[in-house]
N, C-alpha and C positions, 0 to 999 in steps of 0.2 A: 503493499500500499504506500509506503513512504517513497519507494522508487517511482511509482506512478505519479505521485504528487510532485516529486523533484523534476521528472521529466515534462510534465504538463504544465508547470508554472511559467516557464518562458513563453510558451505558446499562448496562454491565456493573457499574460501581461502584454504581449505584443498586439493582441486583438483590442485590448483596452486602450493601448497607446495610439492606435489608429484613430479611435473616436475622440480622444482627448490627449494630444501630445503634450509632453512635459514643457514647462515654461522655462526658457534659458536664463530668465532673471533670478530664478530660484537656486541655480547651481551654486553661486558663491556662498549663499547661506548654508546650503547643505554641505559644502566643503568645510566651511568654518565649523560647523557642528561636529563633523567627523574629526577634525583636528583637536577639538576641545575633548572629546571623548578619548582619543588616543593619548593625549597629554595627561589626563586624569588617570587613565589605566597605568601609564608608566610611573606615575607617583605612587599609585597603589602597589604596583609590583616592587618597587624599591622599598617601600616601607614594610611590606610583608617579609622581604628578604632580611632586613635588618631587625625585624621584630623579635626574632628568636634569641638574639644576644642579650645577655643580662647587662653587660657594660659595653659602652661604646669605646672602642679603642680609636686612637687617632687615625689609623689606617681605614677602619671601617666607617667612621664618620666623614672622612675625606672622600671615600669611595661613593657613599650615599649622596652626599651633597654634590659631588662632582658629576655624578651620573644624572641627577636631576637638573643640574645646571646645563649640562651638555644636551639633554633632551629638550629643555626649554629654549 
């Protein structure tokens, strides 16, 4: 059933897109939201990685803050 849904979805979406094509002015907003979601997930991943340590060594803190800075 899941495979049938996966294969049928592009066909059904294409039929809907012919009736109501997407507006190009909404694409920058969608890209911006996508970037915000990715940045948030990166911060969560770094914090979950450092969460298991009881104390922050200078190397661990530098790695965590450096990676967040690099991602931003």
